[in-house]
N, C-alpha and C positions, 0 to 999 in steps of 0.2 A: 845450084842444086846440092852442093856439099853441105849446105845449112838447112836443108829441108827438114831433116829429122833432129836438128840440133840448134835450138834457139840460143843457147849459151854461146856457141861458136859464132853465130850470127852477130850477137851483141858485141863480141870481142872484135870482129872484123869490120863491122859497119860504121863504127864511130871513132873519131880521132883521139883515142885515149893517150894522154901524156904528150900530146903534140903542142909544142910551144905556140903561143898566140891564140889558142882556142879556149873555149869554155871548159874543156876537159884537161887542161894543161896539168892540173894538180891531182888528177884522178887516174887510176890505173885499171879500172874495170868495175864490174858489179860488186855489191856488198855480199856478205856470206849468205844471208837469207835469200837474196835474189838469185844467186847461183844455184842453191838447192831447189828453189822453185822452178827455175828453167830446166834443170836436169830431170825433175819429175815429169814435166811436160814431154821432154824428149823421149823418155821411156815409154809413155803411153802412145805417142805418135808412132814409134817404132813397132810397138806391139799391134797397133791397129793395121799397119801395112796397107794403107789406102792405095788402091790400084788406079784411081782415076775413073773408075767405072762403078764398082759395087760400094754402096754406102757403108760407113762404119759408125760405131757409136760415138756420140759427142765427147770431146775432151772438155771436162768441166772442172774449174778450179775457183776456190774462194779464198780471199786473204782478209783476215780480220786483224787490224793493226792499230798501234798507237800513232801519234802524230810524228811527221817528219822522217819517215823511213823510206820514202821513194816509191809510193804506190802509183802516183800519176806517171812517173818515169817508166815504171814497169808496163803500164798501159801503152805508152809510146813505143817501147821496144817491141812488145807483142804485135802491135798494129803494123809496125814496119816489117817485122819478120814475116808475118802472114802475107802482107801485100807484095813483098819482094819474092818470096819463095813459092807462092801459089798463084800462077797466072789466072786472071779472071775471078779472083776472090772478091767477095762483097762483104762489107762490114758496117757496123753501127757502133759509135762511141757515144755514151750518154753519161749524165751525172744527175745528182739529186736536185740541183737548181740550175737555172740558166747562167747565173753568175759563176758557179763552180765549173760548169762546162766550158764557158767561154774563156775565163781568166786563168784556169788551172789545168783542167783535164785536156781539152783540145789545144790549149796553148802549149802544153808539154808535147803533144803529138807534133804540132807544127815545128817547134824548136828542134826536136831530135830528128825529125824527117829532113830538115834543111841541113843538118850536120852529116847526114847519112851518106855512105859511099855511093848509093844508088839514087840519090836525090834527083838526079837529072832525068830519071824515068818518069817522075810524077810532077803534077801541079797540086799544090795544097793551098787552100784559102781558108776563110773563116767558117766555111760550111762543109767543104768536101775535099778529099784527096783522091786523085784519079790518075790512071796511066795515060800518058799523052796519046798513044795509038789506039787505046780501047776505052774511052771515057764512059761508055754506056754499060760496059760489062766488067770493068776492073776498077773498083772504087770503094771508098769508105766515107761515110757521112757522119757529121756531128748532129745528133738529134736531141731536142729537149724532151724531158720525161714527164711532161704534163699528161694526166690521164686522158685528156681529150685528144692527145697526139698519139694515142696507142696504135692507130692504124699505120703510122709511119714505120712501125717495127714489124709489120706483116709483109708477107709476100717476098721475103728475101731468100733466094735459093741459088745454089751453085753446085749443080749435080756432079760436075766433073772437077770441082775445085773445093773451096772452103767458104762457108757462110760463118761469120763470127760476130759476137756481141761483147762489148766492153762496158761494164757497169761500174761507175765510180760513186763513192758514198752510197752504196747500194742499200744500206740499212733504211734509208728514207725514200726508196723508190716503190711505187705502188705495184701490188701483185699483178694487176691486169697487164702491165707492160711485160712482165716476165712470162705470163701465160701466152701472150701474143707472139713473143719471140720464140717460143717452143716450136712454132711452125717452121722456122728456119733451120731446125735441127734434123729434118727428116731425110735429107739426102746429102751426098758428097761426104766431105770430111769436116764436120762442124765443130765450132769452139764457142764456149762461153766462159768469161772471166768476171768474177765479182770481187770488188775491193771496197773497203770502208772501215770507218770507226764503228764499233758495235754499239750504237747509241740506244738500241732497244733490246729488250730481252724477249722479244717475240717477232713474228714476221718471217718472210722468206730468207733474208740474210742470216738471221739468227739460226734458222733451221739448217741452212747450208753449213754453217761453221760450228754449231754447238748442239744441234738437235737431230731430228729424224732423217735428215738428208746428208749427214756427214759422210757416209760411206760413198755417196755418189760424187761429192764435191771435193774430197781430199783437202780439207781446209789447212791453211798455213796461218798460224797465230804469231804475230810479230810484236815483241815488246820494244818500245822505242829505245830503251836503254841498251839494247843489243845492236842497234844500228849505228854505223859510223857517221851517218849524215845528221843525226838528230842533235838538238841543242841540249847537251847534258846539264848545263848550269840551270836552264829554265826548268827542266824536268825535276831536278833535285829540289828546286824551290816549290814546285807543285806538290811533291811528296811531303815536304815539310809543312806546307800550308794546309793541305786537304787530308793527309794521312795515307799511309801505304795501301790500306784496303778500302779507301773511299771509292764511291762510284766514279768520281771524277778521274782518279788515277787509274782505276780499272779500265775505263773506256779510252781515255786520252793517252795513256802511257802503256798499259799492259796489253791492250787489244782484246780485253775481255768484256762481256756484256755487263750492264749495271744490275745490281740486285733489286733495286726499286724499279717499278714499272714506269 
């Protein structure tokens, strides 16, 4: 419960940073942009002061990013934070394609959950993460984002806890899925997080990060060159090859939408 209002503290406590023999042996914690992002969430959670009874406004965040900055990792951290600190929370993790979901987004959730201090609370497989004692009410599922699967995003409610949605590569996810997910924001302490490369200059993700919904979604724009995890040599090659202000560099490096439609 000490981490309920503090996802940054949770991330620092939950994983074996700098522990010899682990995947994190050479890492001492989140990147600068990740810390700022987590602190922003903490402030809103504290301000909402959810009592477990009266519903509060959803916590909404969008991240428009270049490649290699740790977006899927952030989804894993947020999923673990919500699942551990909010008993009987229910969530959905999705991505723009089945391959992206299985091999990157959900794979990251599985990898980080297994490293987590509270891993023994949960079972996690290729489709679902759930608490051993409450598998029907305390869980998170990996869902494909095909439009014909939109009903899988409906009916998710946690009136005395949190309903949450994680969207990866959100720029290419159909609006109907976002609309259906809004039904899970009507009670409890709900959350939605959208991540992606801004591959389009229109649509829901664009509006959340650069358009009319900016004030609701508090967007974070991450340039790959500012991340300690990105391949700086490759990025430099891209800039030389395509040009500093090319649409390729805007989208893949700067986290900005293309000028061309």
